[in-house]
N, CA, C and O atoms as a DFTB+ gen file, in Angstrom:
616 C
 N C O
     1  1     -45.983     231.779     189.180
     2  2     -46.240     232.276     187.836
     3  2     -44.949     232.189     187.008
     4  3     -43.874     232.582     187.461
     5  1     -45.085     231.670     185.800
     6  2     -43.914     231.504     184.936
     7  2     -43.563     232.793     184.212
     8  3     -44.417     233.655     184.000
     9  1     -42.299     232.913     183.835
    10  2     -41.843     234.058     183.047
    11  2     -42.179     233.812     181.575
    12  3     -42.470     232.677     181.198
    13  1     -42.145     234.842     180.747
    14  2     -42.347     234.637     179.310
    15  2     -41.353     233.623     178.716
    16  3     -41.734     232.811     177.873
    17  1     -40.107     233.666     179.142
    18  2     -39.119     232.696     178.645
    19  2     -39.526     231.272     179.015
    20  3     -39.413     230.360     178.195
    21  1     -39.997     231.078     180.241
    22  2     -40.445     229.753     180.677
    23  2     -41.707     229.335     179.920
    24  3     -41.855     228.175     179.537
    25  1     -42.606     230.285     179.711
    26  2     -43.819     229.990     178.940
    27  2     -43.450     229.536     177.536
    28  3     -44.008     228.564     177.026
    29  1     -42.508     230.241     176.908
    30  2     -42.107     229.855     175.552
    31  2     -41.494     228.462     175.548
    32  3     -41.811     227.636     174.692
    33  1     -40.617     228.209     176.507
    34  2     -39.961     226.902     176.575
    35  2     -40.983     225.779     176.710
    36  3     -40.817     224.712     176.119
    37  1     -42.036     226.015     177.485
    38  2     -43.055     224.973     177.705
    39  2     -43.865     224.670     176.442
    40  3     -44.512     223.626     176.369
    41  1     -43.842     225.563     175.451
    42  2     -44.569     225.326     174.202
    43  2     -43.870     224.289     173.321
    44  3     -44.497     223.692     172.446
    45  1     -42.575     224.076     173.552
    46  2     -41.836     223.097     172.757
    47  2     -41.571     223.538     171.328
    48  3     -41.321     222.702     170.460
    49  1     -41.623     224.832     171.071
    50  2     -41.373     225.362     169.732
    51  2     -39.927     225.828     169.617
    52  3     -39.273     226.098     170.624
    53  1     -39.434     225.920     168.395
    54  2     -38.058     226.350     168.146
    55  2     -38.066     227.659     167.376
    56  3     -38.839     227.835     166.434
    57  1     -37.202     228.570     167.785
    58  2     -37.108     229.848     167.082
    59  2     -36.262     229.701     165.817
    60  3     -35.257     228.991     165.816
    61  1     -36.672     230.370     164.749
    62  2     -35.823     230.440     163.560
    63  2     -34.701     231.436     163.818
    64  3     -34.704     232.105     164.852
    65  1     -33.740     231.551     162.901
    66  2     -32.752     232.615     163.068
    67  2     -33.449     233.976     162.943
    68  3     -34.393     234.128     162.168
    69  1     -32.976     234.956     163.709
    70  2     -33.554     236.302     163.606
    71  2     -33.311     236.813     162.186
    72  3     -32.171     236.836     161.725
    73  1     -34.379     237.224     161.489
    74  2     -34.209     237.658     160.100
    75  2     -33.364     238.917     159.981
    76  3     -33.427     239.809     160.827
    77  1     -32.577     238.972     158.922
    78  2     -31.766     240.150     158.601
    79  2     -32.586     241.043     157.668
    80  3     -33.345     240.534     156.843
    81  1     -32.445     242.370     157.788
    82  2     -33.187     243.274     156.897
    83  2     -32.824     243.025     155.430
    84  3     -31.652     242.852     155.094
    85  1     -33.828     243.009     154.573
    86  2     -33.606     242.846     153.141
    87  2     -33.771     244.175     152.410
    88  3     -33.877     244.209     151.184
    89  1     -33.790     245.256     153.164
    90  2     -33.937     246.589     152.591
    91  2     -33.316     247.596     153.538
    92  3     -32.540     247.237     154.424
    93  1     -33.658     248.846     153.347
    94  2     -33.089     249.925     154.148
    95  2     -34.025     250.204     155.333
    96  3     -34.851     251.115     155.281
    97  1     -33.882     249.415     156.386
    98  2     -34.682     249.575     157.593
    99  2     -34.037     248.778     158.721
   100  3     -33.151     247.955     158.489
   101  1     -34.492     249.033     159.942
   102  2     -34.052     248.280     161.121
   103  2     -35.141     247.266     161.452
   104  3     -36.326     247.586     161.356
   105  1     -34.758     246.036     161.842
   106  2     -35.780     245.057     162.207
   107  2     -36.517     245.441     163.486
   108  3     -37.680     245.084     163.675
   109  1     -35.819     246.179     164.369
   110  2     -36.484     246.646     165.583
   111  2     -35.842     247.941     166.047
   112  3     -34.708     248.266     165.694
   113  1     -36.601     248.661     166.845
   114  2     -36.134     249.941     167.365
   115  2     -36.715     250.124     168.761
   116  3     -37.921     249.989     168.967
   117  1     -35.844     250.433     169.717
   118  2     -36.299     250.747     171.071
   119  2     -36.367     252.260     171.196
   120  3     -35.405     252.959     170.879
   121  1     -37.514     252.767     171.662
   122  2     -37.706     254.189     171.919
   123  2     -38.285     254.290     173.322
   124  3     -39.474     254.055     173.537
   125  1     -37.418     254.646     174.282
   126  2     -37.870     254.716     175.672
   127  2     -38.318     253.346     176.140
   128  3     -37.535     252.396     176.163
   129  1     -39.595     253.252     176.514
   130  2     -40.112     251.978     177.008
   131  2     -40.850     251.188     175.928
   132  3     -41.562     250.234     176.242
   133  1     -40.690     251.572     174.661
   134  2     -41.394     250.893     173.573
   135  2     -40.427     250.205     172.619
   136  3     -39.363     250.734     172.296
   137  1     -40.819     249.017     172.176
   138  2     -40.074     248.241     171.201
   139  2     -40.941     248.102     169.958
   140  3     -42.015     247.502     169.999
   141  1     -40.462     248.665     168.853
   142  2     -41.166     248.574     167.575
   143  2     -40.504     247.490     166.740
   144  3     -39.281     247.482     166.598
   145  1     -41.291     246.574     166.184
   146  2     -40.766     245.578     165.267
   147  2     -41.280     245.872     163.866
   148  3     -42.479     246.062     163.659
   149  1     -40.361     245.908     162.905
   150  2     -40.729     246.055     161.501
   151  2     -41.512     244.831     161.050
   152  3     -41.585     243.831     161.764
   153  1     -42.088     244.917     159.878
   154  2     -42.796     243.773     159.319
   155  2     -41.871     242.572     159.208
   156  3     -40.769     242.668     158.668
   157  1     -42.329     241.449     159.721
   158  2     -41.588     240.183     159.677
   159  2     -42.325     239.211     158.771
   160  3     -43.547     239.260     158.633
   161  1     -41.549     238.328     158.160
   162  2     -42.115     237.307     157.286
   163  2     -42.017     235.922     157.898
   164  3     -41.768     235.762     159.093
   165  1     -42.215     234.943     157.060
   166  2     -42.383     233.547     157.463
   167  2     -41.064     232.775     157.504
   168  3     -40.953     231.711     156.894
   169  1     -40.078     233.290     158.206
   170  2     -38.763     232.642     158.281
   171  2     -38.858     231.345     159.083
   172  3     -39.366     231.324     160.204
   173  1     -38.355     230.266     158.481
   174  2     -38.360     228.953     159.119
   175  2     -36.999     228.672     159.765
   176  3     -36.054     229.447     159.616
   177  1     -36.920     227.547     160.486
   178  2     -35.692     227.189     161.207
   179  2     -34.459     227.148     160.316
   180  3     -33.363     227.498     160.755
   181  1     -34.629     226.721     159.063
   182  2     -33.484     226.624     158.147
   183  2     -33.196     227.938     157.421
   184  3     -32.316     227.999     156.562
   185  1     -33.947     228.993     157.771
   186  2     -33.743     230.298     157.153
   187  2     -34.562     230.518     155.894
   188  3     -34.629     231.640     155.391
   189  1     -35.188     229.467     155.374
   190  2     -36.029     229.623     154.186
   191  2     -37.377     230.234     154.585
   192  3     -37.707     230.315     155.768
   193  1     -38.142     230.656     153.592
   194  2     -39.443     231.272     153.817
   195  2     -40.576     230.328     153.431
   196  3     -40.457     229.567     152.471
   197  1     -41.677     230.380     154.182
   198  2     -42.907     229.741     153.721
   199  2     -43.433     230.649     152.611
   200  3     -43.537     231.862     152.795
   201  1     -43.763     230.068     151.468
   202  2     -44.196     230.834     150.300
   203  2     -45.602     230.397     149.910
   204  3     -45.951     229.224     150.036
   205  1     -46.398     231.335     149.439
   206  2     -47.703     230.982     148.905
   207  2     -48.779     231.983     149.257
   208  3     -48.642     232.786     150.179
   209  1     -49.842     231.909     148.500
   210  2     -50.974     232.810     148.657
   211  2     -52.167     232.025     149.196
   212  3     -52.498     230.958     148.680
   213  1     -52.804     232.550     150.223
   214  2     -53.930     231.857     150.841
   215  2     -55.143     231.921     149.904
   216  3     -55.505     232.974     149.378
   217  1     -55.746     230.754     149.723
   218  2     -56.862     230.637     148.805
   219  2     -56.420     230.208     147.418
   220  3     -57.248     229.930     146.550
   221  1     -55.116     230.158     147.216
   222  2     -54.567     229.755     145.920
   223  2     -53.563     228.614     146.100
   224  3     -53.735     227.539     145.526
   225  1     -52.505     228.849     146.907
   226  2     -51.450     227.855     147.134
   227  2     -51.593     227.142     148.473
   228  3     -51.031     226.065     148.672
   229  1     -52.341     227.739     149.382
   230  2     -52.503     227.158     150.721
   231  2     -53.869     227.509     151.272
   232  3     -54.516     228.458     150.828
   233  1     -54.297     226.718     152.256
   234  2     -55.606     226.972     152.853
   235  2     -55.463     227.817     154.124
   236  3     -54.363     228.203     154.518
   237  1     -56.596     228.086     154.742
   238  2     -56.652     228.955     155.912
   239  2     -55.843     228.400     157.091
   240  3     -55.185     229.162     157.798
   241  1     -55.887     227.087     157.307
   242  2     -55.133     226.477     158.412
   243  2     -53.630     226.594     158.177
   244  3     -52.874     226.857     159.113
   245  1     -53.198     226.401     156.946
   246  2     -51.773     226.579     156.615
   247  2     -51.375     228.041     156.796
   248  3     -50.257     228.339     157.215
   249  1     -52.291     228.945     156.480
   250  2     -52.039     230.368     156.691
   251  2     -51.877     230.694     158.167
   252  3     -51.016     231.489     158.541
   253  1     -52.708     230.079     159.007
   254  2     -52.611     230.309     160.450
   255  2     -51.264     229.812     160.977
   256  3     -50.644     230.475     161.808
   257  1     -50.810     228.657     160.504
   258  2     -49.486     228.151     160.903
   259  2     -48.378     229.071     160.401
   260  3     -47.370     229.260     161.082
   261  1     -48.561     229.642     159.216
   262  2     -47.574     230.597     158.687
   263  2     -47.515     231.836     159.583
   264  3     -46.436     232.372     159.833
   265  1     -48.676     232.291     160.067
   266  2     -48.709     233.449     160.967
   267  2     -48.004     233.128     162.286
   268  3     -47.324     233.987     162.848
   269  1     -48.163     231.903     162.784
   270  2     -47.430     231.508     163.987
   271  2     -45.930     231.543     163.713
   272  3     -45.151     231.957     164.572
   273  1     -45.524     231.112     162.522
   274  2     -44.102     231.126     162.170
   275  2     -43.571     232.560     162.133
   276  3     -42.438     232.813     162.545
   277  1     -44.381     233.493     161.645
   278  2     -43.989     234.908     161.677
   279  2     -43.802     235.344     163.130
   280  3     -42.836     236.037     163.449
   281  1     -44.717     234.943     164.008
   282  2     -44.591     235.270     165.430
   283  2     -43.297     234.730     166.009
   284  3     -42.651     235.400     166.814
   285  1     -42.912     233.531     165.610
   286  2     -41.642     232.954     166.080
   287  2     -40.456     233.771     165.580
   288  3     -39.494     233.982     166.317
   289  1     -40.518     234.233     164.335
   290  2     -39.449     235.081     163.801
   291  2     -39.355     236.384     164.591
   292  3     -38.263     236.898     164.830
   293  1     -40.503     236.908     164.990
   294  2     -40.528     238.138     165.788
   295  2     -39.909     237.900     167.163
   296  3     -39.154     238.737     167.658
   297  1     -40.226     236.759     167.780
   298  2     -39.616     236.422     169.070
   299  2     -38.098     236.289     168.925
   300  3     -37.349     236.692     169.815
   301  1     -37.650     235.727     167.810
   302  2     -36.210     235.587     167.560
   303  2     -35.550     236.961     167.468
   304  3     -34.450     237.158     167.984
   305  1     -36.214     237.906     166.817
   306  2     -35.685     239.274     166.717
   307  2     -35.611     239.922     168.099
   308  3     -34.627     240.587     168.421
   309  1     -36.643     239.731     168.910
   310  2     -36.638     240.297     170.264
   311  2     -35.455     239.748     171.052
   312  3     -34.703     240.511     171.657
   313  1     -35.287     238.433     171.047
   314  2     -34.188     237.823     171.809
   315  2     -32.823     238.267     171.290
   316  3     -31.912     238.511     172.081
   317  1     -32.672     238.376     169.974
   318  2     -31.388     238.759     169.381
   319  2     -31.027     240.213     169.681
   320  3     -29.851     240.565     169.763
   321  1     -32.044     241.049     169.844
   322  2     -31.778     242.485     170.006
   323  2     -31.868     243.001     171.432
   324  3     -31.153     243.938     171.786
   325  1     -32.727     242.418     172.263
   326  2     -32.789     242.906     173.646
   327  2     -32.470     241.814     174.662
   328  3     -32.464     242.067     175.866
   329  1     -32.203     240.588     174.176
   330  2     -31.679     239.544     175.043
   331  2     -32.665     238.552     175.630
   332  3     -32.310     237.389     175.823
   333  1     -33.884     238.964     175.920
   334  2     -34.813     238.056     176.596
   335  2     -36.254     238.492     176.378
   336  3     -36.554     239.685     176.331
   337  1     -37.141     237.513     176.245
   338  2     -38.572     237.802     176.157
   339  2     -39.093     238.370     177.470
   340  3     -40.134     239.026     177.496
   341  1     -38.368     238.119     178.567
   342  2     -38.767     238.617     179.887
   343  2     -38.687     240.140     179.987
   344  3     -39.289     240.730     180.884
   345  1     -37.957     240.776     179.085
   346  2     -37.836     242.238     179.109
   347  2     -39.058     242.929     178.513
   348  3     -39.217     244.142     178.648
   349  1     -39.915     242.160     177.856
   350  2     -41.146     242.710     177.289
   351  2     -42.251     242.622     178.334
   352  3     -42.538     241.547     178.858
   353  1     -42.866     243.760     178.629
   354  2     -43.961     243.808     179.602
   355  2     -45.266     243.350     178.969
   356  3     -45.998     242.545     179.544
   357  1     -45.555     243.879     177.757
   358  2     -46.811     243.523     177.115
   359  2     -46.799     243.849     175.629
   360  3     -46.002     244.653     175.144
   361  1     -47.713     243.193     174.930
   362  2     -47.985     243.475     173.521
   363  2     -48.950     244.655     173.485
   364  3     -49.972     244.650     174.170
   365  1     -48.622     245.663     172.686
   366  2     -49.524     246.806     172.553
   367  2     -50.358     246.694     171.278
   368  3     -51.584     246.797     171.319
   369  1     -49.678     246.480     170.135
   370  2     -50.390     246.487     168.849
   371  2     -49.762     245.510     167.875
   372  3     -48.540     245.379     167.806
   373  1     -50.608     244.828     167.128
   374  2     -50.179     243.910     166.072
   375  2     -50.906     244.309     164.785
   376  3     -52.119     244.522     164.787
   377  1     -50.154     244.406     163.694
   378  2     -50.744     244.610     162.373
   379  2     -50.383     243.400     161.532
   380  3     -49.213     243.173     161.224
   381  1     -51.400     242.622     161.161
   382  2     -51.189     241.417     160.359
   383  2     -51.699     241.605     158.947
   384  3     -52.836     242.022     158.726
   385  1     -50.832     241.286     157.991
   386  2     -51.175     241.404     156.570
   387  2     -51.173     240.011     155.945
   388  3     -50.212     239.256     156.096
   389  1     -52.239     239.683     155.255
   390  2     -52.433     238.350     154.687
   391  2     -52.437     238.439     153.162
   392  3     -53.248     239.154     152.574
   393  1     -51.525     237.707     152.533
   394  2     -51.458     237.612     151.076
   395  2     -52.504     236.584     150.654
   396  3     -52.331     235.387     150.886
   397  1     -53.588     237.051     150.035
   398  2     -54.697     236.140     149.755
   399  2     -55.443     236.533     148.489
   400  3     -55.278     237.631     147.957
   401  1     -56.258     235.612     148.030
   402  2     -57.124     235.902     146.887
   403  2     -58.179     236.919     147.319
   404  3     -58.465     237.060     148.508
   405  1     -58.747     237.619     146.355
   406  2     -59.669     238.717     146.674
   407  2     -60.951     238.259     147.357
   408  3     -61.623     239.064     148.002
   409  1     -61.299     236.997     147.231
   410  2     -62.538     236.505     147.854
   411  2     -62.319     235.986     149.276
   412  3     -63.281     235.615     149.949
   413  1     -61.066     235.953     149.742
   414  2     -60.786     235.462     151.090
   415  2     -61.214     236.513     152.114
   416  3     -60.937     237.700     151.942
   417  1     -61.897     236.073     153.192
   418  2     -62.421     237.025     154.175
   419  2     -62.054     236.701     155.616
   420  3     -62.546     237.362     156.530
   421  1     -61.208     235.708     155.845
   422  2     -60.931     235.257     157.219
   423  2     -59.552     235.715     157.707
   424  3     -58.851     234.960     158.382
   425  1     -59.169     236.927     157.373
   426  2     -57.863     237.463     157.766
   427  2     -57.617     237.384     159.273
   428  3     -56.529     236.985     159.687
   429  1     -58.605     237.755     160.111
   430  2     -58.375     237.658     161.558
   431  2     -58.050     236.243     162.018
   432  3     -57.211     236.053     162.899
   433  1     -58.711     235.250     161.428
   434  2     -58.444     233.862     161.800
   435  2     -56.987     233.501     161.515
   436  3     -56.332     232.867     162.342
   437  1     -56.490     233.894     160.371
   438  2     -55.097     233.605     160.005
   439  2     -54.147     234.262     161.005
   440  3     -53.233     233.605     161.503
   441  1     -54.345     235.534     161.305
   442  2     -53.437     236.277     162.189
   443  2     -53.521     235.765     163.623
   444  3     -52.608     236.001     164.415
   445  1     -54.615     235.060     163.973
   446  2     -54.679     234.425     165.290
   447  2     -53.487     233.503     165.533
   448  3     -53.113     233.282     166.685
   449  1     -52.878     232.958     164.470
   450  2     -51.707     232.101     164.649
   451  2     -50.596     232.809     165.403
   452  3     -49.925     232.202     166.236
   453  1     -50.399     234.077     165.120
   454  2     -49.403     234.889     165.835
   455  2     -49.955     235.347     167.181
   456  3     -49.260     235.263     168.193
   457  1     -51.183     235.826     167.203
   458  2     -51.766     236.358     168.440
   459  2     -51.865     235.287     169.524
   460  3     -51.624     235.572     170.697
   461  1     -52.216     234.060     169.144
   462  2     -52.292     232.971     170.120
   463  2     -50.907     232.642     170.678
   464  3     -50.779     232.310     171.857
   465  1     -49.874     232.730     169.845
   466  2     -48.500     232.516     170.317
   467  2     -48.121     233.584     171.341
   468  3     -47.598     233.261     172.408
   469  1     -48.379     234.836     171.028
   470  2     -48.047     235.917     171.957
   471  2     -48.820     235.772     173.272
   472  3     -48.266     236.020     174.343
   473  1     -50.085     235.375     173.200
   474  2     -50.889     235.171     174.414
   475  2     -50.313     234.031     175.252
   476  3     -50.353     234.088     176.481
   477  1     -49.782     233.002     174.602
   478  2     -49.178     231.881     175.334
   479  2     -47.864     232.288     175.991
   480  3     -47.525     231.780     177.060
   481  1     -47.128     233.190     175.369
   482  2     -45.832     233.625     175.906
   483  2     -46.013     234.631     177.042
   484  3     -45.412     234.477     178.105
   485  1     -46.836     235.659     176.826
   486  2     -46.963     236.734     177.824
   487  2     -48.247     236.650     178.635
   488  3     -48.485     237.518     179.474
   489  1     -49.079     235.644     178.420
   490  2     -50.339     235.518     179.135
   491  2     -51.422     236.352     178.467
   492  3     -51.129     237.270     177.701
   493  1     -52.677     236.024     178.765
   494  2     -53.783     236.725     178.096
   495  2     -53.836     238.208     178.440
   496  3     -54.195     239.026     177.593
   497  1     -53.485     238.563     179.668
   498  2     -53.543     239.967     180.073
   499  2     -52.523     240.825     179.322
   500  3     -52.847     241.919     178.861
   501  1     -51.288     240.324     179.203
   502  2     -50.212     241.114     178.587
   503  2     -49.867     240.702     177.162
   504  3     -49.188     241.445     176.453
   505  1     -50.322     239.534     176.735
   506  2     -49.958     239.029     175.419
   507  2     -50.936     239.369     174.316
   508  3     -50.679     239.107     173.141
   509  1     -52.078     239.962     174.704
   510  2     -53.080     240.335     173.708
   511  2     -53.235     241.854     173.731
   512  3     -53.629     242.442     174.738
   513  1     -52.916     242.466     172.603
   514  2     -53.056     243.919     172.480
   515  2     -54.130     244.254     171.457
   516  3     -54.961     243.413     171.114
   517  1     -54.103     245.479     170.977
   518  2     -54.997     245.855     169.887
   519  2     -54.433     245.270     168.600
   520  3     -53.241     244.976     168.517
   521  1     -55.296     245.098     167.587
   522  2     -54.825     244.404     166.391
   523  2     -55.647     244.779     165.168
   524  3     -56.839     245.075     165.257
   525  1     -54.978     244.758     164.033
   526  2     -55.652     244.828     162.738
   527  2     -55.182     243.642     161.917
   528  3     -54.018     243.250     161.992
   529  1     -56.083     243.073     161.137
   530  2     -55.763     241.961     160.242
   531  2     -56.389     242.282     158.893
   532  3     -57.611     242.367     158.772
   533  1     -55.548     242.460     157.883
   534  2     -56.031     242.913     156.580
   535  2     -55.500     242.025     155.461
   536  3     -54.470     241.365     155.600
   537  1     -56.228     242.024     154.351
   538  2     -55.811     241.276     153.175
   539  2     -55.010     242.147     152.234
   540  3     -55.253     243.347     152.107
   541  1     -54.053     241.521     151.577
   542  2     -53.188     242.207     150.613
   543  2     -53.221     241.446     149.286
   544  3     -53.394     240.228     149.260
   545  1     -53.053     242.178     148.198
   546  2     -52.997     241.551     146.883
   547  2     -51.711     240.791     146.656
   548  3     -51.665     239.857     145.856
   549  1     -50.656     241.194     147.365
   550  2     -49.360     240.519     147.282
   551  2     -48.523     240.956     148.471
   552  3     -48.778     242.001     149.071
   553  1     -47.518     240.150     148.812
   554  2     -46.546     240.492     149.844
   555  2     -45.155     240.144     149.314
   556  3     -45.047     239.369     148.364
   557  1     -44.087     240.694     149.903
   558  2     -42.733     240.441     149.404
   559  2     -42.422     238.940     149.266
   560  3     -42.753     238.147     150.147
   561  1     -41.799     238.575     148.179
   562  2     -41.388     237.188     147.899
   563  2     -42.549     236.203     147.896
   564  3     -42.330     234.994     147.974
   565  1     -43.777     236.700     147.807
   566  2     -44.988     235.873     147.827
   567  2     -45.173     235.126     149.144
   568  3     -45.727     234.026     149.163
   569  1     -44.704     235.730     150.264
   570  2     -44.965     235.130     151.573
   571  2     -46.460     235.278     151.873
   572  3     -47.088     236.236     151.422
   573  1     -47.037     234.327     152.638
   574  2     -48.475     234.393     152.911
   575  2     -48.869     235.396     153.992
   576  3     -50.008     235.861     154.025
   577  1     -47.925     235.733     154.880
   578  2     -48.248     236.607     156.012
   579  2     -47.052     237.500     156.327
   580  3     -45.906     237.051     156.289
   581  1     -47.324     238.767     156.638
   582  2     -46.328     239.682     157.182
   583  2     -46.974     240.368     158.382
   584  3     -48.140     240.759     158.331
   585  1     -46.202     240.510     159.466
   586  2     -46.745     241.098     160.692
   587  2     -45.737     242.085     161.274
   588  3     -44.534     241.824     161.297
   589  1     -46.244     243.211     161.739
   590  2     -45.422     244.163     162.506
   591  2     -46.089     244.346     163.861
   592  3     -47.284     244.091     164.010
   593  1     -45.311     244.793     164.857
   594  2     -45.885     244.905     166.196
   595  2     -45.179     245.973     167.038
   596  3     -44.061     246.396     166.745
   597  1     -45.875     246.384     168.082
   598  2     -45.366     247.322     169.065
   599  2     -45.529     246.689     170.448
   600  3     -46.592     246.166     170.782
   601  1     -44.466     246.744     171.237
   602  2     -44.444     246.167     172.584
   603  2     -44.045     247.228     173.590
   604  3     -43.360     248.189     173.241
   605  1     -44.469     247.064     174.846
   606  2     -43.997     247.890     175.941
   607  2     -42.957     247.079     176.704
   608  3     -43.153     245.892     176.964
   609  1     -41.846     247.730     177.063
   610  2     -40.775     247.079     177.806
   611  2     -40.906     247.384     179.301
   612  3     -41.528     248.373     179.690
   613  1     -40.317     246.529     180.126
   614  2     -40.275     246.777     181.570
   615  2     -39.353     247.932     181.867
   616  3     -39.179     248.300     183.028
């Protein structure tokens, strides 16, 4: 059985730089055996953000890829702050927020971009937790997706 680090490596994806807080908050906080991640955005490898509103500037598939990019930013924060994805036992909760037009109804599909990444890294048993996926009228800097999460540590 492969470790989460090995699982990630086998995906052939690259982590962006771990995002720096743009306000008065911590990107992550360890409390006992729990790791809380603040809302993360669509940070790309070059540090820029994916920008746009689903249903207006981008379609559902582009939104799903943006959600995967948010998941990659979250993995970068985990590695930068606790050293290894192997220290995470499981995903407990994911809250996905989708910047979309009012008629858009496929929020869960978009957030699957992040959830599928986590399932690939930690396996279906430990990589899939409880989740909410909701639509928002706007998100900071007009990013299409913001996600926060809670993990259990070994």
